[in-house]
C-alpha positions, 0 to 999 in steps of 0.5 A: 500500500503506497504511503501518503504524503503525511505518513511518509513525512512522519516516517522520515521524522521518526525512523532515524531516531528509532533505528538509532535507538535500537542500534544504541540499545544493542551496543550498550547492552554489550558494552555498558551492562557488564560495567553497570554490574561491576559498578553495583558489585563494587559499590556493595563491596565498599558499603560492606567494607565500611560497615554500612548496611546494604539494602537488600529489599525486594526490587519491583523489577528484577535487574534482568527486566531493568537491563533488557525491557526497561533499558530498551524502552528508555533508549529507543524512546530517547533515540526517537526524541533525539531523531525528531529534534534532529529532523526539525533542526535539519529542516530549519537549517536546510531551508535557511541555507536555501533562502540564502542561495547556498546548496550544501552537499546533502550527505555532508550537511546531514552528517555535520549536523549530527556531529554538531548535535552530538557535541552540544548535547552529549560530548561537551556536557560530559566533559564537565559532568561525566556520567556515573554508574547507577548507584555511585555518588552521594545522595546529598549532592545528586540533585545539585549535580543533576541541576548543574548538568542540565544547566550545562547541557542547556547552555551548550545547546543554546550557544551551539544554536546561536553559533549555527545561526550566525554561521548560516547568516554569514554563509554567502559572505565568509569562506566556509573554513573561516566561518567554521573556525569562528563558530567553533572557537566562539562556542568553545570560548563561551562553554569554557567560561561556563564550565569554569563558573559551574560547580564541580563535584567529587562524588566517587567513593575512595576505593571505587575501581578507577578502571570501571569508572573510566570505562563506563564514562568512555563507553557512555560517550561513545554510545552517544556518538553511535546514536548520532552517527546512525541518526545522521546516516539514516536521515541521509539515506532517506534523503538520497532515496527521495532525491533519486525519485524513489519516493512513493508515487502517491506523494502530491506535487505540493509536498514534493515542491515543499 
């Protein structure tokens, strides 16, 4: 059954994030789950060594359910949301460039935008507030750290959007390499100041395995990179399919022209 214009548009907006969510979950299940188990065991061992009582109360969901069903729903849902945000951003940027007579390579634009969103949403915030394994940290500061981390992410996205908007506005007047350098340096300078001004936290208990912590933080960032690479790649593939004329025949001329 041929797709209508509206259903095809919905597919283009939802599919990249859904595919990225599935791929990210599978990668994280292999790379992150063993590190989470090791972190939970290490935290429990530290509590017993310190003489503290470890909570053995029955869990509402078993660890297996949390690692499989719960994580799958959460990661795929997050992927869909990020994919929709990416689709909106790509549409806005593409139309803004077209309005200024600039026609970038579609694949390059798709992948560069995905890379930029990875940097602003995941990488830069993680440099200031890297992820901690579940159960690791101080309960007294978790709310403050979460608030600071969200502030860092919000600032990163806003500053990134401003840098992108300035670059698009100057796309016809400034050479691409110079424009990119100015935007990146401006973004880095503002976020460097933000990182200095925002508070820092030391939440890792003494004796916690440094290798486990480092691996968890590294793989968390790499998995975010996988998410954004897949989103950009799937979007680029769908756009190439559309350009090649393999879009469903039921799509109206008005939709194609838009």
